[in-house]
N, C-alpha and C positions, 0 to 999 in steps of 0.2 A: 484650485489650478486641480487641487488631488477631485474633486467632485464631477468635475469635467471626466478625468481620466475614468475614471469607475463606471461611470455611464456611459462613454465608447467602449467600454471593455464587456459593458451588461450589454450592449447593443453589438456588437459582434458575436459576442455569446448566442445570444435571440437569435440571428439569422445564422449561426451554424447549426442551431438544434432545429432552427423551423423549414433550412434547403433544401430538405425532399418536397414541401409544399410550395416553398417558394419558387424552384425551378421549373412550377408543373404551368406558372401564369405565364408562359411563353419573350421572358427578359430573353435578350441574347439575342433575339432570335427576330426583330422588329426591322420592316422598312427600313431603308439608309443604311445597318450594317455595311461594313463593306465585306466579304467574303471572297479572294479568290485561291480557288483550288486548282492546285497541278498536283502531276504525277509526283508525288513523297515529298510534297509541298501543299500545306495550307494555312494561306495570312487569314486572319480574323479580326477586326478593327469594328469595337462594335460602337460607332458613333450616338448612331441615335437613342441604343442606350443609357451609353451615357451621358448625353445631355438629359431624358428624362429623368434619367438618378439624381444629377445636379439640381435642377428644377425643384424636384420633391424635399432634398432634402435642405434646399437653401427657403422655402415656405416652410417644415416643421424647425429650422434653425430658427429662421424670421418669427413662429409663432411661439419660443419656449424664450425666446428676448422676452416678446410682450408681459 
């Protein structure tokens, strides 16, 4: 359990340090993401981005198990 928490912490740290480059990938602005903009209100639901991230994380965790 400790090893898993340390690994998750290191991944979060790496994502935070690499964020300027990660944000240039265009995640969060994929077709299928729901954006509703009205005067004084913006609702953003990145459903396609969440599905893509979920699939990638599932594959990564599956590879670590083997």
